[in-house]
C-alpha positions as semicolon CSV with decimal commas, in nm:
position;residue;x (nm);y (nm);z (nm)
1;M;11,594;9,804;10,743
2;S;11,350;9,997;10,528
3;F;10,996;10,019;10,392
4;E;10,822;9,699;10,502
5;P;10,445;9,732;10,452
6;N;10,381;9,376;10,574
7;H;10,597;9,394;10,885
8;P;10,388;9,282;11,187
9;H;10,525;9,559;11,411
10;P;10,665;9,855;11,217
11;K;10,861;10,096;11,434
12;V;10,755;10,400;11,233
13;S;10,440;10,490;11,041
14;I;10,423;10,765;10,779
15;G;10,068;10,900;10,742
16;I;9,953;11,135;10,467
17;L;9,618;11,306;10,404
18;T;9,552;11,299;10,029
19;R;9,310;11,437;9,775
20;N;9,397;11,459;9,404
21;A;9,766;11,463;9,490
22;G;9,883;11,489;9,129
23;P;10,209;11,386;8,959
24;L;10,437;11,516;9,236
25;F;10,286;11,256;9,468
26;H;10,457;10,984;9,263
27;R;10,795;11,139;9,346
28;V;10,698;11,179;9,712
29;I;10,607;10,812;9,749
30;D;10,919;10,702;9,565
31;A;11,134;10,918;9,796
32;L;10,961;10,775;10,103
33;I;10,995;10,414;9,994
34;N;11,368;10,468;9,941
35;Q;11,433;10,612;10,286
36;Q;11,727;10,447;10,462
37;T;11,648;10,383;10,827
38;D;11,745;10,154;11,112
39;H;11,383;10,050;11,163
40;P;11,099;9,903;10,954
41;F;10,831;10,152;10,851
42;E;10,496;10,159;10,678
43;I;10,317;10,425;10,472
44;V;9,942;10,491;10,505
45;I;9,731;10,746;10,318
46;L;9,385;10,869;10,413
47;D;9,222;10,968;10,087
48;S;8,929;11,208;10,049
49;A;8,760;11,103;9,723
50;S;9,050;11,161;9,485
51;K;8,949;11,164;9,121
52;D;9,301;11,122;8,984
53;D;9,532;10,821;9,023
54;T;9,634;10,896;9,382
55;V;9,484;10,581;9,534
56;F;9,572;10,353;9,242
57;F;9,933;10,463;9,243
58;A;9,964;10,435;9,621
59;Q;9,826;10,082;9,621
60;S;10,054;9,983;9,334
61;Q;10,348;10,076;9,559
62;N;10,217;9,872;9,855
63;V;10,105;10,186;10,034
64;R;9,789;10,126;10,236
65;A;9,506;10,356;10,123
66;I;9,211;10,426;10,355
67;P;8,901;10,593;10,206
68;Y;8,766;10,889;10,403
69;R;8,420;11,037;10,339
70;P;8,312;11,254;10,633
71;A;7,998;11,466;10,616
72;K;8,222;11,767;10,680
73;F;8,600;11,756;10,655
74;R;8,782;11,878;10,964
75;F;9,159;11,853;10,978
76;G;9,184;11,752;11,343
77;S;8,937;11,464;11,309
78;A;9,095;11,352;10,981
79;R;9,445;11,354;11,127
80;D;9,332;11,153;11,431
81;Y;9,152;10,900;11,211
82;L;9,460;10,866;10,993
83;F;9,682;10,808;11,296
84;D;9,434;10,548;11,425
85;Q;9,502;10,345;11,109
86;T;9,877;10,335;11,171
87;R;10,076;10,090;11,384
88;G;10,415;10,248;11,448
89;E;10,556;10,359;11,784
90;I;10,649;10,684;11,611
91;I;10,409;10,852;11,370
92;V;10,539;11,080;11,098
93;T;10,303;11,295;10,897
94;I;10,372;11,512;10,593
95;S;10,171;11,693;10,329
96;Q;10,106;11,512;10,002
97;D;10,334;11,753;9,816
98;V;10,628;11,750;10,059
99;L;10,934;11,586;9,905
100;P;11,210;11,453;10,135
101;A;11,541;11,610;10,036
102;S;11,750;11,298;10,099
103;E;11,723;10,928;10,175
104;N;11,819;11,004;10,537
105;W;11,534;11,248;10,601
106;L;11,321;11,001;10,796
107;Q;11,599;10,872;11,019
108;T;11,713;11,228;11,092
109;L;11,360;11,340;11,183
110;I;11,290;11,054;11,424
111;Q;11,635;11,020;11,582
112;P;11,578;11,271;11,868
113;I;11,264;11,077;11,964
114;L;11,452;10,748;11,952
115;D;11,724;10,904;12,168
116;N;11,459;11,029;12,414
117;Q;11,559;11,389;12,352
118;A;11,215;11,491;12,223
119;D;10,854;11,377;12,211
120;A;10,776;11,557;11,887
121;T;11,004;11,687;11,613
122;V;10,947;11,910;11,314
123;G;11,172;11,921;11,009
124;E;11,296;12,209;10,799
125;Q;11,145;12,305;10,464
126;L;11,278;12,488;10,159
127;P;11,140;12,549;9,809
128;H;11,207;12,281;9,549
129;P;11,549;12,347;9,388
130;G;11,483;12,528;9,064
131;G;11,110;12,519;9,129
132;Y;10,858;12,786;9,216
133;A;10,725;12,868;9,562
134;F;10,499;13,159;9,652
135;Y;10,749;13,425;9,761
136;W;10,594;13,509;10,097
137;D;10,580;13,146;10,210
138;Y;10,956;13,166;10,269
139;H;11,016;13,538;10,321
140;G;10,881;13,815;10,539
141;S;10,825;13,665;10,883
142;W;10,716;14,017;10,981
143;L;10,395;13,941;10,789
144;R;10,295;13,678;11,044
145;T;10,261;13,879;11,364
146;I;10,000;13,653;11,524
147;P;10,186;13,321;11,466
148;V;10,510;13,478;11,593
149;C;10,344;13,586;11,919
150;F;10,181;13,243;11,947
151;D;10,512;13,059;11,905
152;Q;10,685;13,280;12,160
153;K;10,435;13,162;12,420
154;F;10,406;12,798;12,319
155;G;10,754;12,660;12,295
156;R;10,922;12,867;12,024
157;V;10,889;12,571;11,786
158;A;10,629;12,601;11,511
159;I;10,467;12,258;11,491
160;S;10,363;12,175;11,134
161;C;10,193;11,863;11,005
162;A;10,373;11,920;10,677
163;N;10,686;11,764;10,832
164;L;10,617;11,622;11,179
165;A;10,714;11,320;11,390
166;I;10,546;11,243;11,721
167;R;10,567;10,963;11,975
168;R;10,255;10,751;11,942
169;R;10,187;10,741;12,317
170;V;10,195;11,118;12,329
171;W;9,950;11,155;12,042
172;E;9,717;10,895;12,198
173;K;9,703;11,096;12,521
174;L;9,651;11,433;12,353
175;R;9,497;11,377;12,008
176;F;9,434;11,666;11,770
177;G;9,064;11,682;11,847
178;D;8,768;11,800;11,643
179;C;8,929;12,122;11,520
180;E;8,848;12,257;11,178
181;T;9,188;12,400;11,091
182;I;9,550;12,451;11,216
183;E;9,531;12,120;11,398
184;D;9,910;12,127;11,423
185;R;9,904;12,446;11,630
186;V;9,632;12,298;11,851
187;M;9,868;12,006;11,911
188;Q;10,148;12,254;11,982
189;V;9,943;12,403;12,266
190;K;9,871;12,060;12,406
191;L;10,233;11,951;12,388
192;F;10,353;12,269;12,555
193;E;10,095;12,282;12,832
194;N;10,147;11,914;12,912
195;N;10,526;11,959;12,935
196;Y;10,621;11,748;12,635
197;R;10,942;11,828;12,451
198;M;10,932;11,975;12,101
199;L;11,240;12,005;11,885
200;Q;11,309;12,155;11,543
201;V;11,542;11,934;11,338
202;K;11,682;12,149;11,061
203;A;11,881;11,861;10,914
204;A;11,554;11,679;10,838
205;L;11,509;11,882;10,522
206;S;11,220;11,853;10,280
207;Y;11,109;12,052;9,976
208;H;10,772;12,222;9,967
209;G;10,641;12,495;9,742
210;H;10,304;12,625;9,630
211;D;10,146;12,852;9,379
212;Y;9,800;12,973;9,472
213;T;9,498;13,121;9,304
214;W;9,375;13,440;9,466
215;K;9,083;13,243;9,609
216;D;9,328;12,990;9,756
217;L;9,523;13,269;9,925
218;S;9,208;13,426;10,066
219;N;9,066;13,100;10,200
220;R;9,400;12,979;10,337
221;T;9,483;13,305;10,516
222;A;9,132;13,343;10,657
223;S;9,123;12,984;10,783
224;F;9,458;13,023;10,960
225;S;9,336;13,344;11,122
226;M;9,015;13,171;11,225
227;G;9,213;12,893;11,390
228;F;9,438;13,133;11,581
229;A;9,134;13,332;11,696
230;R;8,986;13,013;11,839
231;L;9,310;12,959;12,029
232;G;9,284;13,306;12,181
233;Y;9,488;13,502;11,926
234;P;9,239;13,710;11,724
235;Y;9,342;13,945;11,447
236;T;9,158;14,261;11,550
237;I;9,089;14,587;11,372
238;W;9,381;14,732;11,568
239;S;9,605;14,455;11,438
240;L;9,495;14,539;11,086
241;L;9,557;14,913;11,125
242;R;9,894;14,854;11,293
243;D;10,010;14,633;11,009
244;L;9,882;14,860;10,734
245;I;10,072;15,163;10,868
246;Q;10,393;14,964;10,910
247;P;10,651;15,142;10,688
248;S;10,862;14,828;10,651
249;R;10,569;14,646;10,492
250;Y;10,584;14,888;10,200
251;A;10,962;14,922;10,188
252;I;11,037;14,549;10,188
253;T;10,765;14,475;9,935
254;A;10,893;14,751;9,707
255;Q;11,250;14,623;9,739
256;A;11,145;14,268;9,645
257;F;10,947;14,402;9,349
258;L;11,234;14,617;9,222
259;S;11,473;14,323;9,264
260;K;11,240;14,118;9,040
261;K;11,183;13,854;9,304
262;F;10,811;13,837;9,232
263;R;10,677;13,615;8,957
264;T;10,309;13,703;8,990
265;W;10,100;14,008;9,076
266;K;9,961;13,815;9,373
267;E;10,300;13,833;9,546
268;L;10,298;14,212;9,512
269;A;9,946;14,254;9,648
270;Y;9,947;13,991;9,921
271;P;10,134;14,177;10,203
272;F;9,850;14,430;10,211
273;A;9,549;14,217;10,114
274;M;9,642;13,958;10,374
275;C;9,560;14,207;10,650
276;W;9,198;14,214;10,536
277;M;9,195;13,837;10,481
278;Q;9,310;13,777;10,838
279;Y;9,061;14,024;10,979
280;H;8,777;13,860;10,786
281;G;8,872;13,513;10,915
282;S;8,909;13,630;11,273
283;R;8,574;13,812;11,271
284;A;8,403;13,492;11,157
285;V;8,457;13,337;11,500
286;R;8,403;13,639;11,724
287;N;8,047;13,531;11,819
288;E;8,149;13,174;11,900
289;P;8,169;13,071;12,268
290;K;8,514;13,146;12,402
291;P;8,687;12,825;12,518
292;D;8,914;12,799;12,820
293;S;9,260;12,746;12,671
294;Y;9,227;12,450;12,434
295;S;8,952;12,269;12,628
296;I;8,724;12,291;12,325
297;F;8,958;12,042;12,160
298;D;9,028;11,823;12,464
299;P;8,763;11,830;12,737
300;E;9,001;11,670;12,988
301;P;9,346;11,823;12,948
302;R;9,614;11,637;13,138
303;T;9,890;11,786;13,352
304;L;10,201;11,572;13,343
305;N;10,525;11,566;13,537
306;P;10,769;11,790;13,343
307;Q;11,040;11,530;13,395
308;A;10,829;11,238;13,285
309;S;10,855;11,132;12,926
310;P;10,689;10,829;12,768
311;S;10,936;10,575;12,637
């Protein structure tokens, strides 16, 4: 079975947040439609006022397009609203520029859930073959000290909505909540603290790569830091000083530069500028009320039997 937009009860739903998705989106939709699975699936996009052909193209391919015009865009609320529009027992969500690497990507990603080995799975990502990806997106895990510490506490699986599958009943119980950013990491906390099983599926490979303007890098890094600070992982002045005096930060950056692995000046400057970007984002939330765990996102967190797993 395969893509069946008119099926009365699709087993799987693929949901995508879109805004001016561009030409690559055509390839993404084509790759999704051609997925080979054992179950019928649908594709739904939640579109935020695209001015290009995103909606027209999606509809021309029998992809359901839902307009979304909130007063203020917040990723958690948007993701929940998108999921509300879907019908599948398993919900898969990817970024609008994530390209499945094979026609078996979907089946591979959802199989552990079907086999009752996991309640949520996250696939692997690599840069597009022969394409460009910002160097530090795929190198230098030592740059991301806060996320590494976070993952060590919450399941050692980095949940990402760029390549995620989740059991519908689990999402309905937890929901992302009204969080402004890193809604996937908020969900990671909820999954972990409610004893749901998360699994990384490296064979579910997709391609994902970005170039950024300097403003993009600043806003993206600051927003991530803001989200982690709200989850109890602030990037303090001591974090900044520790990272800036780290000899390896300079040595590894110099080695990559001398090896001609950088294509832009931004890649050379980022390992050092990002410290200030993170500090700026974290400081922005220091005067906010401090929530208990993730209760700000879910006022009634549930404690479940570790052995119980929704079917």
